[in-house]
Phi, psi and omega in degrees: 000132181291145183228352186292319190215131166234137191326112191254359188301311181293324183295319180299317176301318181298319184292320178297321179296322178303313178293319184298324184298326186256341184092130182297319186293313176296337178292335182293137178246119179298156182300325183284356178250011185267332182279136173250187173289115182275117181258020183302323180294322185269322179254104179279069182207164175208138176256125189235114177259125184224183176275159176298146172051045184237027180204157179297149175227159176287136185299323184271336182223102183293348177281352179262137180233097187312312183296324178287324178296321175296319175303317175299316184295321178290313188257343186079006176267119179281137176252117176266096190262130182235142173257073189249357182263111177247346182202138181299313183288328176297319179290322175304316181289337178285320186252350181302315184297324179291318178297318182297332183254015173074028178257142178291140174266172174265035181226135179258339187209135180226162175233124175223162181291161190299319183296325177284323178299324175303318180296318179295324177291313173307318184283346184068040180265356180232155188260157172291139180269158178270094180297337180294336179265005183233071182293329177291322177300312184297324189272327196240357180293128176315121178306328183290343183251007187279341188230066176286149183297327186284345183216072184310126179081000182051050181273333181252357189214153174220122184301134173281301176217160179235172180193179186232133169262122179216218178238133174247141180211159173272106188293321184293307184298321185284323179085012179198176181264149170249135181229350187227149175295323175304332184288344173300333183265012180295148188301328182288350178259005180302123176081007184241014187237141169237149173239155178290140184281332182293132177307313187285332185278333192258323194289327181302309182292328179286329174294319180296322182301331182265010175087014183277151171274101190288349176286346178206046184293161188240171174304319182296324180293322179296314183296324181293322182295311181303312180300315177301312185290321176307314175295323180292324179293314183295328176276010181056030176285320184274117181300306177191178175248141194230161162270228181277004178286001170302332179306312181295320178291326179288320181293326180281340183097352181293338177233140178260336180205152186191156169293141188201165179257144186299314182299326178294321185291326174301316176296320181293326184292338176299329181258331184221099178294352180281347178281124180242159177234135180228137168269119188300155179305325181283347177120163180226165183265129170265125179229174177217158164245122198246145173285139181214149179252113180297159176302146175067014177304132185282345183225052187300310179299326176288328179289319178299325178288328179288320180302314184289325178303318184284357173263002170289131187306320183293320175290319177297324178293320180297317176295315181302316182298333181270311187277330176064029172260177179294122184281126181284002179242090182309325182296342176294337180304311178296327180296320181287314180299329177268007188289340182086355183259127186293318180291323177292320178298324175299319176302323179294335176270357184282115183290344176281352177248319179230085182303136180278175185302320181294313181294320181302324183302338182257003183258140179224152171258118184287151176289158182275154174283126182287163181299325181285336180274334195298315189300312183283326181289318176301320181294317180294313183296315179294333174289328176289316183288333179095024181271000000 
């Protein structure tokens, strides 16, 4: 199931309104006020909030999650797992008032997309993790994901899964290969292209197509993209802007090419091998959805143990085989390759799960939209998209 984007324009405005009502400055929580009383030693439990269908399940009983069951058996720590996150902004609005007012949540571990993780870090709503107690994270975290601009040193976040924003297209229906973002604007694709509607999801790939360095993009880069897309909309080149419903359009043939997420395309390819995914020659965006421990979490040490457990290569391999996103633990590739299972070995060779060196050379992690930029940029982009 896709998790990166659900039409977010109204959600983003709601999140902005939440902070505006209280003021961003009062919402910030200083480092010395984030830790609560940790009951991990006495209460052998941890509450983990995640997105739907984002963890391994038992083939015969989808209510069972083998990796979590194995963690409980090994450590004696019970995991209360909830699938309550359906949209980043919606979740922000749900838990924001409590965090803003210094109140403890009934969640010890959450997963949010990197641009939302940046917001939590800026506001001081999440705690630093004890990396000394997380040797697997230290040893196995993908080097390309270790230094996001929003969280220097990865002190407050650890990727749960990663992914790539690139181009998906129907190779057979189009009758040719796509290699460049600029090729989306070719005349034979007029009315057969979709772009992602979310500001954070869409603009990086488009900037890369224009030659911008998205690790330090500027307001001029953003303006250039907006002007470009406005002209394409006026020319009726872009069929529409989508959330994850681009999957339906691509599968039906109504759309021949679109912005897409790597994990979605793996699932589409199972039914239609003519669907291809490409990281454009100009580059694609590497992103992550990260585990974070909210302020005043009651079971911080237990949460840290659970995070580190998923960075064991064997456990990471089990998760990667189920969710099919980019695995943040490169060592899991050898586990799958040596499994003796033909299907698992094939996953080890899939560059959309384990990007090879050549693909990695074209991947970048975009800088986040700052708080001071977001209101005006969201207003302009949403006006183009029609939100």
